Structures are given as structure tokens and as C-alpha cells.
MILO-380286 format. One record per residue (C-alpha): residue in one letter; chain; x, y, z. Coordinates in nm, 2 decimals. Layout:
# MILO-380286
<site resn="A" chain="A" xx="X" yy="Y" zz="Z"/>
...
This chain:
# MILO-380286
<site resn="M" chain="A" xx="0.00" yy="0.00" zz="0.00"/>
<site resn="K" chain="A" xx="0.29" yy="0.24" zz="0.09"/>
<site resn="N" chain="A" xx="0.43" yy="0.17" zz="-0.24"/>
<site resn="I" chain="A" xx="0.12" yy="0.26" zz="-0.43"/>
<site resn="V" chain="A" xx="0.11" yy="0.61" zz="-0.24"/>
<site resn="Y" chain="A" xx="0.47" yy="0.67" zz="-0.33"/>
<site resn="A" chain="A" xx="0.40" yy="0.59" zz="-0.69"/>
<site resn="F" chain="A" xx="0.11" yy="0.81" zz="-0.72"/>
<site resn="C" chain="A" xx="0.30" yy="1.10" zz="-0.54"/>
<site resn="F" chain="A" xx="0.59" yy="1.07" zz="-0.78"/>
<site resn="S" chain="A" xx="0.37" yy="1.05" zz="-1.09"/>
<site resn="V" chain="A" xx="0.19" yy="1.36" zz="-0.98"/>
<site resn="I" chain="A" xx="0.53" yy="1.54" zz="-0.94"/>
<site resn="L" chain="A" xx="0.67" yy="1.42" zz="-1.26"/>
<site resn="S" chain="A" xx="0.37" yy="1.48" zz="-1.47"/>
<site resn="G" chain="A" xx="0.29" yy="1.82" zz="-1.32"/>
<site resn="C" chain="A" xx="-0.04" yy="1.99" zz="-1.25"/>
<site resn="S" chain="A" xx="-0.09" yy="2.07" zz="-1.61"/>
<site resn="T" chain="A" xx="-0.19" yy="1.72" zz="-1.71"/>
<site resn="F" chain="A" xx="-0.47" yy="1.73" zz="-1.43"/>
<site resn="S" chain="A" xx="-0.60" yy="2.07" zz="-1.53"/>
<site resn="G" chain="A" xx="-0.67" yy="1.93" zz="-1.88"/>
<site resn="M" chain="A" xx="-0.90" yy="1.67" zz="-1.73"/>
<site resn="F" chain="A" xx="-1.13" yy="1.94" zz="-1.59"/>
<site resn="N" chain="A" xx="-1.18" yy="2.14" zz="-1.93"/>
<site resn="L" chain="A" xx="-1.13" yy="2.48" zz="-1.77"/>
<site resn="K" chain="A" xx="-1.08" yy="2.80" zz="-1.95"/>
<site resn="E" chain="A" xx="-0.75" yy="2.97" zz="-1.91"/>
<site resn="H" chain="A" xx="-0.72" yy="3.34" zz="-1.80"/>
<site resn="D" chain="A" xx="-0.75" yy="3.57" zz="-2.10"/>
<site resn="P" chain="A" xx="-0.60" yy="3.91" zz="-2.03"/>
<site resn="A" chain="A" xx="-0.76" yy="4.06" zz="-2.33"/>
<site resn="L" chain="A" xx="-1.10" yy="3.94" zz="-2.22"/>
<site resn="A" chain="A" xx="-1.05" yy="4.08" zz="-1.88"/>
<site resn="L" chain="A" xx="-0.94" yy="4.42" zz="-2.04"/>
<site resn="A" chain="A" xx="-1.26" yy="4.43" zz="-2.26"/>
<site resn="W" chain="A" xx="-1.48" yy="4.38" zz="-1.96"/>
<site resn="V" chain="A" xx="-1.30" yy="4.64" zz="-1.76"/>
<site resn="D" chain="A" xx="-1.31" yy="4.90" zz="-2.05"/>
<site resn="T" chain="A" xx="-1.69" yy="4.83" zz="-2.10"/>
<site resn="K" chain="A" xx="-1.76" yy="4.86" zz="-1.74"/>
<site resn="I" chain="A" xx="-1.57" yy="5.20" zz="-1.71"/>
<site resn="V" chain="A" xx="-1.76" yy="5.33" zz="-2.01"/>
<site resn="M" chain="A" xx="-2.09" yy="5.18" zz="-1.91"/>
<site resn="D" chain="A" xx="-2.07" yy="5.35" zz="-1.56"/>
<site resn="D" chain="A" xx="-2.02" yy="5.69" zz="-1.72"/>
<site resn="A" chain="A" xx="-2.31" yy="5.63" zz="-1.95"/>
<site resn="F" chain="A" xx="-2.63" yy="5.83" zz="-1.92"/>
<site resn="C" chain="A" xx="-2.94" yy="5.85" zz="-2.13"/>
<site resn="E" chain="A" xx="-2.93" yy="6.23" zz="-2.14"/>
<site resn="D" chain="A" xx="-2.60" yy="6.21" zz="-2.32"/>
<site resn="Y" chain="A" xx="-2.62" yy="6.04" zz="-2.66"/>
<site resn="D" chain="A" xx="-2.23" yy="6.05" zz="-2.68"/>
<site resn="S" chain="A" xx="-2.19" yy="5.85" zz="-2.38"/>
<site resn="L" chain="A" xx="-2.43" yy="5.59" zz="-2.50"/>
<site resn="E" chain="A" xx="-2.26" yy="5.57" zz="-2.84"/>
<site resn="N" chain="A" xx="-1.93" yy="5.52" zz="-2.66"/>
<site resn="T" chain="A" xx="-2.06" yy="5.25" zz="-2.45"/>
<site resn="Y" chain="A" xx="-2.22" yy="5.09" zz="-2.76"/>
<site resn="Y" chain="A" xx="-1.89" yy="5.07" zz="-2.95"/>
<site resn="Q" chain="A" xx="-1.70" yy="4.93" zz="-2.64"/>
<site resn="A" chain="A" xx="-1.95" yy="4.67" zz="-2.60"/>
<site resn="V" chain="A" xx="-1.94" yy="4.58" zz="-2.97"/>
<site resn="W" chain="A" xx="-1.56" yy="4.54" zz="-2.92"/>
<site resn="M" chain="A" xx="-1.60" yy="4.30" zz="-2.63"/>
<site resn="N" chain="A" xx="-1.88" yy="4.11" zz="-2.82"/>
<site resn="E" chain="A" xx="-1.67" yy="4.07" zz="-3.13"/>
<site resn="Y" chain="A" xx="-1.36" yy="3.93" zz="-2.90"/>
<site resn="V" chain="A" xx="-1.59" yy="3.70" zz="-2.73"/>
<site resn="I" chain="A" xx="-1.72" yy="3.56" zz="-3.06"/>
<site resn="F" chain="A" xx="-1.36" yy="3.55" zz="-3.19"/>
<site resn="V" chain="A" xx="-1.25" yy="3.34" zz="-2.88"/>
<site resn="N" chain="A" xx="-1.56" yy="3.13" zz="-2.89"/>
<site resn="D" chain="A" xx="-1.63" yy="3.19" zz="-2.52"/>
<site resn="P" chain="A" xx="-1.93" yy="3.03" zz="-2.36"/>
<site resn="Q" chain="A" xx="-2.07" yy="3.37" zz="-2.26"/>
<site resn="K" chain="A" xx="-2.11" yy="3.50" zz="-2.62"/>
<site resn="E" chain="A" xx="-2.47" yy="3.51" zz="-2.59"/>
<site resn="T" chain="A" xx="-2.46" yy="3.73" zz="-2.28"/>
<site resn="A" chain="A" xx="-2.21" yy="3.98" zz="-2.45"/>
<site resn="E" chain="A" xx="-2.44" yy="4.00" zz="-2.76"/>
<site resn="S" chain="A" xx="-2.73" yy="4.07" zz="-2.55"/>
<site resn="I" chain="A" xx="-2.56" yy="4.35" zz="-2.38"/>
<site resn="V" chain="A" xx="-2.48" yy="4.51" zz="-2.73"/>
<site resn="N" chain="A" xx="-2.86" yy="4.47" zz="-2.81"/>
<site resn="D" chain="A" xx="-2.99" yy="4.63" zz="-2.49"/>
<site resn="I" chain="A" xx="-2.75" yy="4.92" zz="-2.54"/>
<site resn="D" chain="A" xx="-2.88" yy="4.96" zz="-2.90"/>
<site resn="K" chain="A" xx="-3.24" yy="4.97" zz="-2.77"/>
<site resn="A" chain="A" xx="-3.14" yy="5.22" zz="-2.51"/>
<site resn="M" chain="A" xx="-3.01" yy="5.45" zz="-2.79"/>
<site resn="E" chain="A" xx="-3.32" yy="5.40" zz="-3.00"/>
<site resn="Q" chain="A" xx="-3.53" yy="5.52" zz="-2.68"/>
<site resn="Q" chain="A" xx="-3.30" yy="5.80" zz="-2.58"/>
<site resn="I" chain="A" xx="-3.50" yy="6.06" zz="-2.78"/>
<site resn="D" chain="A" xx="-3.84" yy="5.94" zz="-2.72"/>
<site resn="N" chain="A" xx="-3.85" yy="5.80" zz="-2.36"/>
<site resn="L" chain="A" xx="-3.56" yy="5.85" zz="-2.12"/>
<site resn="E" chain="A" xx="-3.73" yy="5.62" zz="-1.86"/>
<site resn="T" chain="A" xx="-3.72" yy="5.32" zz="-2.09"/>
<site resn="C" chain="A" xx="-3.37" yy="5.40" zz="-2.20"/>
<site resn="E" chain="A" xx="-3.26" yy="5.40" zz="-1.84"/>
<site resn="R" chain="A" xx="-3.43" yy="5.05" zz="-1.80"/>
<site resn="F" chain="A" xx="-3.23" yy="4.90" zz="-2.10"/>
<site resn="L" chain="A" xx="-2.91" yy="5.05" zz="-1.96"/>
<site resn="K" chain="A" xx="-2.99" yy="4.90" zz="-1.62"/>
<site resn="I" chain="A" xx="-3.04" yy="4.55" zz="-1.78"/>
<site resn="A" chain="A" xx="-2.71" yy="4.59" zz="-1.97"/>
<site resn="R" chain="A" xx="-2.54" yy="4.67" zz="-1.64"/>
<site resn="L" chain="A" xx="-2.68" yy="4.36" zz="-1.48"/>
<site resn="K" chain="A" xx="-2.57" yy="4.14" zz="-1.78"/>
<site resn="L" chain="A" xx="-2.22" yy="4.29" zz="-1.73"/>
<site resn="K" chain="A" xx="-2.22" yy="4.18" zz="-1.38"/>
<site resn="T" chain="A" xx="-2.32" yy="3.83" zz="-1.50"/>
<site resn="L" chain="A" xx="-2.01" yy="3.85" zz="-1.72"/>
<site resn="Q" chain="A" xx="-1.81" yy="3.96" zz="-1.41"/>
<site resn="K" chain="A" xx="-1.92" yy="3.65" zz="-1.21"/>
<site resn="A" chain="A" xx="-1.85" yy="3.40" zz="-1.51"/>
<site resn="W" chain="A" xx="-1.50" yy="3.54" zz="-1.59"/>
<site resn="G" chain="A" xx="-1.38" yy="3.65" zz="-1.25"/>
<site resn="S" chain="A" xx="-1.32" yy="3.30" zz="-1.15"/>
<site resn="R" chain="A" xx="-1.09" yy="3.25" zz="-1.43"/>
């Protein structure tokens, strides 16, 4: 029994942890993805429905993040796409109804928090 424990310990040491991380199918940390999230959050925190330019900046940053998420084939691509759609809807409602614009912007912020929870553990 003692020999089995020694053999297992030596095999773990010699093979390294990378062998075992492949078995769990975990996504690796992606610095560009983290940067895209941070940039989108900063721009979205500064977005207001009264200021169309701030909404437009938020939209372009969210589109950049969405395109990168699609490029790396991340499992959260539907959430990233829906953030872009919500900001687009907020921009459409900006002229007619500020309250509806704020609701779409709030929904986009909540979805961005969802991405934080999904990507924060990587």
C-alpha cells in the first residue's frame, strides 16, 4: 500500500499539474477578455441616457467586447451579444423615452455583472 502511495505522489510530481488541469476542461485566463470587460464597465458607468455620446461610446466598447468574445468562442457569447442589443435599444429610446432608455441601460449593467461572475473565476 505504501508503494502505491509513493508511486502516485511521484507520478503527480513528474507529470505536473498541467496534466490534471486538462481533465477538468477549464478555460484559461484571458487578459484581453478581462481588459475588454474592464473597459466596457468603465464606459458603461459613465453612460447616461441624457448624453447620446456616452451611450454611443458604450455601444462601441460593448461591440468590441462582443466581437472578441465571438473570436475566442467564449461560452458567454450570448450574454455579450445581449449587452450590445440592450445598449442599442437604449440608444433608440433615448430621444423618445428616457425612462425606457434607463431600463435598458440598467439591464445591460446587470448582464455585465453576470459576465464578471462568469469570468472573474478564471
